[in-house]
N, C-alpha and C positions, 0 to 999 in steps of 0.2 A: 239525485242531483239532477239539475237542467243545465242544458247548453244551449246558447242562442247565437245564432250566427248562419252564414250562407254556406250551402253545400251545392256542388256543381256536379254534372255528368262529366266524367274524364274519359278522354279517348286516347288509349295507349297503342302505340305502333306495333305492327305485327313483327317487324324486324328492325335493326339499328339503320340509321341513316337520317338525312334531313328530311324535314317534314314535306318539302317538296318532292321527295322521291318515294317516301312511304306509300304503299299501294292500299293499305287497309289498316284499320284500326279495331282494337277490342274496347268495349265499353265497360267503364268502371265507375266508382263514385269518389269524390273527394270534397273535404271541407274541414277545416282546423276543428271547429267546434262539435260537428257531428262525428268526426273521427274520435274524439274524446267520448262522446256519449256511447258510441258502438263498442269501444274497448271497455269502458266500464260495465255495460250491459252484457257483454260477452263473458265478463269476469264474475258475474252474479249480482251486480248491483241494480237497483231501480234507477233507470235513466230516461230523461225526457229531451227531446229535440224540439226547440222553439224556432221557427222559421217562416218564410214565404217562399212559394214555389209558383211556377206558372201552371195555368190550367191546361197543360200540354203532356204529351207522352214522356218527356224527360222528367217532368215534376212527378208523374206517376212512378217512374222507374226510381228516382230518389227515395220517395217515401216508402215504397215497397221493399226496396234494399235495406234501408236503415231500420225499418220496423223489422225486418228479418233477423237481425242481430239482438233483438229482444227491446229495443228502444220504444217509448212511449211517443207516438207522433200525432197524437191529438191535438196538440197546440200548434200544428203546422198549418198556415193559412193559404188558400189558392187565390191567385191573382189572375183574373181573366184577361187583363190588358197588358201584361208584361210576361216575358218569356222566362224560363228557367235557364240559369247560366250554365255555359259548357266551356271546357277548354281541351286543347290537344297539347301533347308534349312528345318529345322524341324519346328514344329508348335510353339514351345516355343520362347519367346522373345530373341533378341540377347543380352540383358543385363544379362541374367541367365546363370549360369555355365552349364545348361543342353543343351543349344543351340548349334546345330550343323549346319554347313554351308559348302558346297562342291563347289567349283568354277572349271569350265572347260573354262578358257579364255586364258590359255598360247597359243600363236600363233594365236590368233584370229585377225579377219580382223581389228578391231578398234585398236589392239596393233601395227599395221603396219602403222598407220596415221603418216604423215610426212609433212614437208614443201613443198614437191614436190607433194604429191597427195591429200591433204586436199584442200577444197575450201576456200582459203585465202580471195577471193574477197568477198563471202558471210559473212564471218566472219567480215571483215572490214566494211561492209556496215551497221552492226547493231547499233541500238541507244545505247544498252548496250550489251557487250559480257561477256557471263558468263562461267567460266572454273572452274575446281576443281583440287586438289592435286592428285585425283585418276588416272587422265590421265597422269600426270606426272611420276607416278609409272610403267605404263605399258610397257615402252620401252625407249631406249635412244632417238630413233626418235620422240617419243611423247613429250619427255622433250624438244627437239630442237624446236618442233613445238610450245609449250606454250612459251619458250623463244622468239621466233620470234613473237607471237601474244601479248606479253606483253611489247616488246620493245618500248620504247618512240620514237615518231615521228609523222609527219604530217599525218592526215588521220586515226590515231589509235583512235577506239571508246573507251569510258569508259569501263574499265574492271572490271567485278566483279568476285572474286575469293573466293571459299570456301576451306578452307585448307584440310578438309577431309584426315587426315592423317590415312593411312592404313598399319601399319608395316609389315604386312604379304605379301604385294604386292611388297614390295622393295626388289630386288635381290642383289644390291650393295650398300650396307649401309643402313640407316634407313630413308634417305630422308630428315632429319630436315634442312639441309642447302639448299637444293633445294626449299623446300616449303618456307623458310624464305625469299629467294631471290625472289621468284614468289609473295609473299604476299606483300613485300616492292615495287614492281613494279605495283600492282593493285591500283585502285581507290577505290573499295568497297571490304571489306575483311570480312569474316564470320569465326569465329573460337571459339570452345568451351573452356571455362576457364580451364577445366580439360586436354583438348586436348593440349593446349599451355604448361601446365605444363609438360606433358608427353613428348611432342615434343622437346621443347625449354627449359625447366627447369624453367619456370617462377615461381615465388612465389609472393604473395601480392594481388592477386584478378586481376580484369579487368583494374586497373590503371597500374598494372605492365605489362599487355599484350600491352597496348598503349605505355609504354616506350619503349617496344622493337620494336614496329611497329608505329613510329611516321609519317611514309610516307603516307599511304592511306588517301584520304580525308575523308573516312568514314570506322570506325572499329567497327564492332558488335561482341562482346564478349558474348556468349551464357552460361548462368549459370545453366543450367539444369531446374529442376523444380522451382527454384527460379524466373528466368526471364532472362532478357538479358540487356546489356547496350551498347548504341551506342555513340561512340566518333566522333564528327565532328568538323570542324574548328570553327563553331559558338558556340559549346558546347564542349570545350576542357575538362571539368571535367566530361563529359558523362551524358547521359540522360538514366535513368533505367525505365523499364516498367516490372511489375511482370508478371509472366506466368499465363495461366488459369489452373484451377483445371479440370482435366478430368478424366474419367473412361478410363484408358489406355488398349487398345486392344493389340497394339504392338508399338514398337517405330520405327520401320524400316520405313525409308522415312521422318521422322519428320524434321530433319534438312534441307532436300531439300525443304520441304513445307515451313519451316520457311523463308529460302532465297527467295523463290517465292513470299510469302506475302510481304516481305520487299521491294523486287524490284518493285513488283507491286506498291505499295504505292509510291516508288521512281519515277517511271515512271510517276505517276500521279501528282507529285509535292506536296505531302502531307508532314506535319510536320515530324519531326524525332520521335516524340511520336506516331504518327499515323502510321508510318513504323513499329516501334516495335509491336504496337498492331495487325497490319495486319498479320505480321509475326507470332505472338502466335495464331492467328485465323486459319491461314492456317495449322500450325503446329498441332492444335487441331483437325482439320479434319483428318489428317493423324494418330494421336494417336489413335483415335476412330474407326479406320478401320484396317482390317488384312493384307492388302497387302501393296506393296511398294509405291502405287500411290493412292492418294484420291482426288476427286473433291472438290475444295473449295467451300465455302458457295456463294450464289448469291451476286453480288456486293453491292446491296441496304442493304442486310442483314448484310453484313461484315461492310459496312459503319456505320450502325447503332449501332452496337455493339462497333465499335472502338470509337465511339463518346460519349459512356457512361461516367459518372463521375467515380472518382475512386472507391467509395463505390460500385456502381452497377457492375463495372468491377470485383471487388474482390468477389461479390457474385454470379458470373457466375459458374455454374456446368454443365459441358459438357460431355455427354456420346454418344454412338452409336446413329446415326441419329439426332444428334443436328443441323446439318446444315438446317434442317426445321425449318423456323423462329419461329413458334408458340412453338416448343419444347424448344428452346434455350430460349425463353422470359418467358416461364412458370418456367423453372427451375431457372432463374435468378430473377424471381419475378418483372420482368419489367412491369410497367403499360402501 
C-alpha cells in the first residue's frame, strides 16, 4: 500500500503545563498518512510514503525515522526552497480544553505538493492508496492532486480516504464540500459520527452517514468509545463491533491507527468483523502510548485477540504495555 500526505516533526513537552511555561521538548514525528504507513509496515505489510520535505535537518529526521519502521521512502521528494513542517503541543490530551498546539506548517514543502511534482506513478502502483482530508486543506495544488488521484479511470488503485476534517487548516471556507466530493470518489472511507455531524450536518447515527455517502464500497463510521460500524455492499445495514476498554494515555494518532488496523485486515482478506476488531486493536495501541505513533501488537497476538468470542472481547482491559501478549491475556482472563 501507499500513503500520500504531509508528516511533521513533533515537539512534545518534557512536563505538563502551558507552552509558555514548558522549558524543553522531546522530538518525535507525526502525520496522519505516514502514521498509517508506519503501522502497516511494522505489522509486516509493504508500505510506501509519498510526500515532500524540506532539504533540512528536520526533513532528514522524518525520512530516517519513517524508513526505520520499514516504510519505503523512495517517493519522498526534497524541496530546497521550502521548510519541513513542525508543530508543538502540550502534554494534555487534545480532547481537553487545556490542550495547546502550535503548527508551523504554512508554506511547508508538503503544502506545495502538486500533480506536477508528486510521484504519481508510485501512488498508482499501490495495491491500496491511502489519503486524507488534511492534505486537501493544505493548498489549492494539494486539492488538485487529490482530485487527480481519486479520479475514476483505468489503472487507478482502490482509494482509502480518511475524512480528517481540520477546520483550522482551511483558509477558503470550511472544506465540507471538498471533503464530501473526495469521500464520494473513494472506495474505503473512514469518518467519525460526530465529525460527519459537524462537517455535513448529519443526524441519525451511522445510517445517516451512509445515506449521505452511498458511493464508497466500504464506509466505516467511528462512534468514539462505543465502537465502529462498517457498511459494505454485502452488509448494507452495517456491521458493528464495540471498541475496547483502555486506560487512555492520549488520543493523538488513534484514528490513524484504527485506519491502519482496518486496512491491514482488508489487505489480508479478513471478514468485515475482523477488520473492525483489528482497527480497534491498533487504536488501543495508540491510545495507551503518549506519542502520535505506536507500534501495533504482533500479528499472531492481534489475530488471537480478534478471534475471541464476544464475551471475551468485551472483558478485555488494555493499559500501557498491553501489546505484550501475557499482559493482555492476564487482564482479559483468557485461558
